[in-house]
N, C-alpha and C positions, 0 to 999 in steps of 0.2 A: 692441411692436419685437420682431420673429424675427430669430435667428441661426439659420444653417443652413448644417453643414461633414459633410463625408463620416463616416458613423460608421467606426470602425476598432475593433478587440478587441486593448487595450493587453494585457490580462492575462493572455488565451490567448497571445499571443505570448513574453511574458517566460516563462510556467510552459512553451511549448515550448523555448525557449531554454535553462534550465535544468536538463531533463527531456531533453534532448537528442530527444524524441518529438513528433510530429507529432498532434493532434488527431483522432481517428477521428470524434468526432460529428458532423456536418451537419447543421444547423439550416437551416429555410427562411430566415435571415436571411444566410445563406450563397450564398444563389441569387438573390435579391430583394435588389441594393442600398438601403441605408437611409441617413438624413439622419441625425444627431446635431442636434436639431431643440428650441432653447430661446426662449420667448417669452417677455415678460414683461409683464404687466398691473399700472400705474401705479394704486394707489402701494406697494403692498407684496406682491405675489405675482409667482413664479416658477415655471414648467411647465416641464418636462424630459425627453426621450423619446425612442428613435429610430425613426422612422416611416418608411413604404415609400412608394413615389410617389406610392399614393394619399391620404397622411396618414393612414395606421391604422397602429397601434401597441398593445403587448399591456398594456404596461406603462409608467404615468406616476409624474413622482414631480415633487412638488409643494411649495413651500418660500414659507414667509408671512415677512417679517420684519416685528414690529411696535415702531414708534417707541413707545419709551416718558421720552423727553426727552434732551435736547439731549449726544449723545453714548454714548447708552442704546438697544438695543433689545431685542425678545425674539424670539427664533429660532424658529420651528415647523416642522415636517416632516410631510409623512404621503405614503403612498402610493395609488392606485390599479391595479390590474390585476385581470385574467379570475381568477387565484389567488389564497382570501383566506388571509393569513397573520395571526397574532397578531402585536398593535402592537408587543409587548416585542423580538420575532425582529426587526422591520424595523429597531426602532433598533440593534441589536446591529453590523448592516450600515452601517445612517446615518451611526453615529455614525465608525467606523472611517472611512470616506468624510470626514465633514467636517471630522474631525481633521488631514486634510493643511493645511488651508488656516487651521486655527483662531487658531492665533500667530501665523502672517502680519497676520490681519485686527487682533488684539488690540496690537501692536507697532504698525500705520502708524495703526492711531484717533490715538495723540496727535500725529503729524504731519498730519494731515489736518484737523482741531480746528482745529491752531494758524494752515496754511493759508490755513482760513476764514477766522479770524476777522480776522487779516490783510489776507483781498480786500475781506471788506464793508463796510471804514474808508472811506466815501465812497463807494461802488461803488450803481450803478444797478442794480436787480433782474434775474437773467438777464446779467449780463456779467463778473460775477467771474471763471468758468474754475476756480476754486481745486483742485479736482479732475484736469480735464485739464491742465493743468499738470503734473502730479505723477508721472503716469505716461510710459511710452512703452511702447505697444504694437505687438504682432509678429507676434502669431496672427489669421490669419482670424475668429477666435469672439470675439478682440476690440472689432471691431468695435462689440458691442453694449454694452461696458465702456466704451468712447468716449463713446456716446448717452447709456448712464446717467448716466454725467457732467455731462453736459450737462444733463441733466433735473434732474440734483442741485441741482448749481448754479443753477439758473433758478427751480428751487421751493421750495428751502429755507430760503432768505432769508423768507421769505412765512408761513413758521410761526410758529405766538404765540410770542412772549418767544424767538425763536432769536437772534435778532439780541443782546438785552439780554444772553444767557444766552453767546454767541459774544462779546462785550467783557467780561462778567468772566474766562472765560478767558484772555483776551488780557491782560488787569492783572493777573493771579494765573499761578502758575506748577500745570501741570496734575498729575492726579495720576500717580504714577511707574508707570511701565508694568509690570504683573502679570508675578509669576515663569510661568518655562512650567510649571510643576507648578502653580501653579492654575489657569491658563488649562485646562490639560488634566485635571483633578480632573474623572475620569468620574463621581464619586457626587455630588460637589458640584453639578457645570453642568449633572449630568441627572437620574442616576436619581433623586436626592430630590424633584426638582419633576416626577419622572412618575408618576403612579398607575400606571399598566400596571408599570412595571419595577419600582415598588416591591415592590407585589404576589408577583411573583415570587423578588424577591430575599426577602421576609417567608415566602412557602412554601419556599424552599430551605431557610433559618433552622430552619423549622418540622420540615423533614426530616431536618434533620441532631440537633434533639435528640430525634426520636422515634426515629431509629439509636440514638444512642448510650444509651437509657433502655431499648430491645429488646437 
């Protein structure tokens, strides 16, 4: 599934509005029209990039969402580009970008699972439309979200033990929505489970201790 819309430099426009100055730097992207292109590869990979009319790009972001249980998943991300950068620096930018939606995902999960649990009662595979009925889609890019919702409604009930798990959730209160502080705790949610980031933290701590001794 692929979605393409005109690429817009949103942050550059915001900076120009705040500073009152036009950006003097002109890149190849300013001359060659680009499309913000997102491609979903079932079951768990999403790629996004700004591509020119030939489909080429200098930088690709990849997201992997790996299910670990009903209502649970492990999110992983990576980048592929012409310029090699340390992975921990990529995490700095990634997390700022991802955390714009992190808490929204955490708070909507309870309602999505409840809707799916209700819809699976006596339903035929692929006819629940639980997710599709929960959202109002307005942006052109959300056409992909509509297709993904239909795909998940059609396939998730086929996952082993999912129906039984959903029925359990239906007959018992779901876990409370976690607090915003817990969801956005960068150390617990990322740094502690990312070896590259932990290495940087440990190196910084070592430098701080050495500086105090000196």
